[in-house]
C-alpha positions as CSV (number, residue, x, y, z in Angstrom):
1,M,22.6,-26.2,16.4
2,V,21.7,-27.7,19.8
3,E,18.1,-26.9,20.8
4,T,17.1,-26.9,24.5
5,V,13.5,-27.8,25.2
6,P,12.2,-27.9,28.8
7,E,11.2,-31.2,30.3
8,A,7.6,-32.1,29.7
9,V,5.4,-31.0,32.5
10,S,3.2,-33.6,34.2
11,G,-0.4,-33.3,33.1
12,R,0.4,-31.3,30.0
13,V,1.1,-32.4,26.4
14,R,3.5,-30.9,23.9
15,I,2.1,-29.7,20.6
16,L,4.2,-28.8,17.5
17,L,2.8,-26.0,15.3
18,L,4.4,-25.5,12.0
19,G,3.8,-21.8,11.4
20,G,4.4,-19.0,9.0
21,T,0.9,-17.7,8.3
22,A,-1.6,-15.4,9.9
23,E,-3.8,-18.4,10.9
24,A,-0.8,-20.0,12.6
25,R,-0.3,-16.8,14.7
26,R,-3.9,-16.7,15.8
27,L,-3.8,-20.4,16.5
28,S,-0.6,-20.1,18.6
29,T,-2.4,-17.5,20.9
30,E,-5.3,-19.8,21.5
31,L,-3.2,-23.0,22.1
32,A,-0.6,-21.3,24.3
33,A,-3.3,-20.1,26.6
34,Y,-4.8,-23.6,27.0
35,P,-3.8,-25.0,30.4
36,G,-3.0,-28.5,29.2
37,I,-0.7,-27.6,26.3
38,D,3.0,-26.8,26.0
39,L,3.2,-25.2,22.5
40,I,6.3,-25.2,20.3
41,V,6.0,-23.1,17.1
42,S,8.5,-23.9,14.3
43,L,9.3,-21.2,11.8
44,K,11.5,-21.6,8.7
45,G,13.2,-18.3,9.3
46,L,12.9,-16.7,5.9
47,T,12.3,-13.2,7.4
48,Q,14.8,-11.3,9.5
49,Q,12.1,-10.2,12.0
50,P,9.2,-12.6,12.1
51,R,6.0,-11.6,13.7
52,A,5.4,-12.6,17.3
53,Y,4.0,-15.9,18.2
54,A,2.7,-17.3,21.5
55,G,4.5,-20.3,22.9
56,Q,8.1,-21.4,22.5
57,V,9.5,-20.5,19.1
58,R,12.2,-22.4,17.2
59,I,13.7,-21.1,14.0
60,G,15.1,-23.2,11.2
61,G,14.4,-26.5,9.3
62,F,14.4,-30.0,10.6
63,G,16.6,-31.7,7.9
64,G,13.9,-33.4,5.9
65,V,11.5,-36.2,6.8
66,G,14.1,-38.1,8.9
67,G,15.0,-35.0,11.0
68,L,11.4,-34.1,11.6
69,C,10.6,-37.6,12.6
70,A,13.5,-37.7,15.1
71,Y,12.3,-34.3,16.5
72,L,8.8,-35.6,17.0
73,C,10.0,-38.6,18.9
74,T,12.8,-37.0,20.9
75,H,10.6,-34.1,22.1
76,E,7.6,-36.3,22.8
77,I,5.3,-34.4,20.5
78,A,1.7,-35.5,21.1
79,A,0.3,-33.9,17.9
80,C,1.6,-31.8,15.0
81,I,-0.4,-29.0,13.3
82,D,0.8,-27.9,9.9
83,A,-0.3,-24.3,9.4
84,T,2.3,-23.4,6.8
85,H,1.7,-21.6,3.6
86,P,-0.7,-23.2,1.1
87,F,2.2,-23.4,-1.4
88,A,4.6,-25.0,1.0
89,A,4.0,-28.4,-0.7
90,Q,7.4,-29.9,0.3
91,M,6.9,-29.1,4.0
92,A,3.4,-30.5,3.9
93,H,4.7,-33.7,2.4
94,N,7.5,-33.9,5.0
95,A,5.2,-33.3,7.9
96,L,2.7,-36.0,6.8
97,E,5.4,-38.6,6.2
98,A,7.4,-37.8,9.4
99,C,4.2,-38.0,11.5
100,A,3.2,-41.3,9.9
101,R,6.7,-42.7,10.8
102,A,6.5,-41.3,14.3
103,A,2.9,-42.4,14.9
104,C,2.1,-38.7,15.8
105,P,-1.4,-37.4,15.0
106,Q,-1.2,-34.7,12.3
107,I,-3.5,-32.3,10.7
108,R,-3.1,-29.5,8.1
109,L,-4.8,-26.1,8.2
110,V,-5.2,-24.6,4.7
111,R,-7.1,-21.4,4.3
112,P,-9.7,-21.2,1.5
113,E,-8.7,-20.1,-2.0
114,W,-9.6,-16.8,-3.4
115,Q,-12.5,-16.9,-5.9
116,P,-13.0,-14.4,-8.7
117,G,-15.9,-12.0,-8.5
118,A,-17.8,-9.8,-10.9
119,G,-15.4,-7.6,-12.8
120,D,-12.2,-9.6,-12.1
121,R,-10.0,-10.3,-15.1
122,W,-8.2,-13.5,-13.9
123,I,-5.9,-15.6,-16.1
124,R,-5.6,-18.9,-14.3
125,V,-2.3,-20.8,-14.8
126,P,-0.9,-23.9,-13.3
127,T,2.7,-22.8,-12.7
128,I,4.9,-19.7,-12.3
129,A,6.5,-20.4,-15.7
130,D,3.1,-20.3,-17.3
131,A,2.4,-17.0,-15.4
132,A,5.5,-15.4,-17.0
133,D,4.5,-16.7,-20.4
134,A,1.0,-15.1,-20.0
135,V,2.2,-11.5,-19.8
136,P,3.5,-9.4,-22.8
137,T,7.2,-8.6,-22.7
138,D,6.5,-4.9,-22.5
139,S,4.3,-5.3,-19.4
140,V,4.9,-3.8,-15.9
141,V,4.0,-6.6,-13.6
142,F,3.3,-6.3,-9.8
143,V,4.7,-9.7,-8.8
144,A,3.6,-11.4,-5.6
145,L,5.1,-14.8,-6.0
146,G,7.6,-15.0,-3.2
147,A,11.3,-14.7,-3.5
148,I,12.0,-17.9,-5.4
149,G,8.9,-17.4,-7.5
150,S,10.0,-13.9,-8.5
151,Q,13.3,-15.2,-9.7
152,L,11.6,-17.9,-11.7
153,F,9.2,-15.4,-13.2
154,A,12.1,-13.1,-14.2
155,E,13.9,-15.9,-15.9
156,R,11.0,-16.4,-18.3
157,T,10.1,-12.8,-19.3
158,A,11.6,-9.5,-20.2
159,A,8.7,-7.6,-18.5
160,R,9.5,-5.0,-15.8
161,M,8.7,-6.2,-12.3
162,I,7.5,-4.5,-9.2
163,V,8.3,-6.7,-6.1
164,R,7.4,-6.0,-2.5
165,T,9.4,-7.8,0.2
166,V,9.2,-7.9,4.0
167,D,13.0,-7.4,4.4
168,P,15.3,-5.2,2.2
169,V,16.8,-7.1,-0.7
170,Q,20.6,-7.0,-0.8
171,P,22.2,-5.6,-4.1
172,E,23.7,-9.0,-5.0
173,H,20.2,-10.6,-4.9
174,R,18.4,-8.0,-6.8
175,I,16.8,-9.0,-10.1
176,P,17.4,-6.8,-13.2
177,R,14.4,-4.8,-14.5
178,T,12.9,-4.9,-11.0
179,T,11.8,-2.2,-8.6
180,Y,11.8,-3.3,-5.0
181,L,9.4,-2.1,-2.3
182,T,10.0,-2.9,1.3
183,G,7.3,-3.5,3.9
184,L,4.0,-5.3,4.4
185,P,0.8,-4.1,2.7
186,D,-1.7,-2.4,5.0
187,G,-4.6,-4.1,3.3
188,S,-6.0,-0.9,1.9
189,V,-7.5,-1.2,-1.5
190,A,-6.9,2.5,-2.1
191,A,-3.2,2.2,-1.2
192,E,-2.7,-0.7,-3.5
193,A,-4.5,1.1,-6.4
194,D,-2.3,4.2,-5.8
195,L,0.8,1.9,-6.0
196,M,-0.4,0.4,-9.3
197,R,-1.0,3.8,-10.8
198,Q,2.3,5.2,-9.6
199,Y,4.3,2.5,-11.2
200,G,2.1,2.0,-14.3
201,V,1.2,-1.6,-13.5
202,T,-0.4,-3.4,-16.4
203,H,-0.6,-6.9,-14.8
204,V,-0.6,-8.5,-11.4
205,A,1.0,-12.0,-11.0
206,V,0.1,-13.7,-7.7
207,R,-0.3,-17.2,-6.2
208,N,-3.7,-18.2,-5.0
209,S,-2.7,-18.0,-1.4
210,G,-6.1,-17.0,0.0
211,G,-6.5,-15.0,3.2
212,S,-7.3,-11.4,3.9
213,A,-3.8,-10.0,3.7
214,G,-3.5,-10.1,-0.1
215,R,-7.0,-9.3,-1.1
216,G,-6.3,-5.6,-1.3
217,K,-4.2,-5.9,-4.5
218,L,-6.8,-8.1,-6.1
219,E,-9.6,-5.6,-5.4
220,A,-7.5,-2.8,-6.6
221,A,-6.7,-4.7,-9.8
222,R,-10.4,-5.3,-10.3
223,N,-11.2,-1.6,-9.8
224,L,-8.5,-0.5,-12.3
225,G,-9.3,-3.2,-14.8
226,V,-5.8,-4.7,-14.5
227,P,-5.6,-8.4,-15.4
228,V,-4.5,-10.8,-12.7
229,V,-2.4,-13.8,-13.6
230,M,-3.4,-16.3,-10.9
231,V,-1.1,-19.3,-10.2
232,E,-3.2,-22.2,-9.0
233,R,-2.3,-24.1,-5.8
234,P,-0.5,-27.4,-5.9
235,P,-2.5,-30.5,-5.1
236,I,-3.2,-30.7,-1.3
237,G,-2.4,-34.4,-1.2
238,P,-3.5,-37.0,1.4
239,G,-4.0,-36.5,5.1
240,R,-6.5,-34.7,7.3
241,V,-7.0,-31.1,6.0
242,V,-9.3,-28.4,7.5
243,S,-9.9,-24.8,6.6
244,D,-10.6,-23.1,9.9
245,I,-9.2,-22.9,13.4
246,A,-12.4,-24.2,15.0
247,A,-11.9,-27.5,13.2
248,I,-8.3,-27.7,14.6
249,R,-9.7,-27.1,18.1
250,D,-12.3,-29.9,17.7
251,W,-9.6,-32.3,16.4
252,L,-7.0,-31.4,19.0
253,Y,-8.7,-31.2,22.3
254,P,-9.7,-34.9,22.6
255,I,-6.0,-35.7,22.0
256,V,-5.0,-33.3,24.8
257,A,-7.7,-34.7,27.1
258,A,-6.6,-38.3,26.5
259,D,-2.9,-37.6,27.1
260,S,-3.3,-35.3,30.1
């Protein structure tokens, strides 16, 4: 695929935002409106109809560390912001390594983890395999582990699964013993509780992604007394990491001012 990128505009700097999260969408709106920035948002392209971002959007991978390094240099990227999913450990590694090779300033935005509260019945596990091993084989599990995670989970257990996806799952990709629901949650605790009652959910299996979008199912599980098997995050690793958009702004704008 040949990608066309406009020539750099005098007095402006080109910023690469690695997206895929709600925080990245909010950040894209702020950065695209800044008069000194030309924003490129990169999405992996896992969903058929990704949510709208401000700025110029590119879809697809870079081809590993070498490909991303070449992209940074070829497109004269002044700074790279990694706002991918907290569990996108490989992408985070590639971004850090590629930026180091290209001498491109880089920062990672990672939203805070969820923390258990009074009444929560969390079972903390380090991996998806451990999550599958933590539920009885006769369970009905609401699985929120991503497409690959759901497949790995299913390979380790005979439990029945309830899986919600953004896009419809084609028949050839469906997992046995699994009920598929299509669409994004509306964030309502009541709606999530109704879903769990309707399907007789006995456990919830989820990655500790953090953020507001997934809290509804955690609060519903708490209210219903349903255990939550919580897969812990991978190690964050080296590099500059912040947890809020304000910190990104503070880090980025001196770079913009220096290069403008």
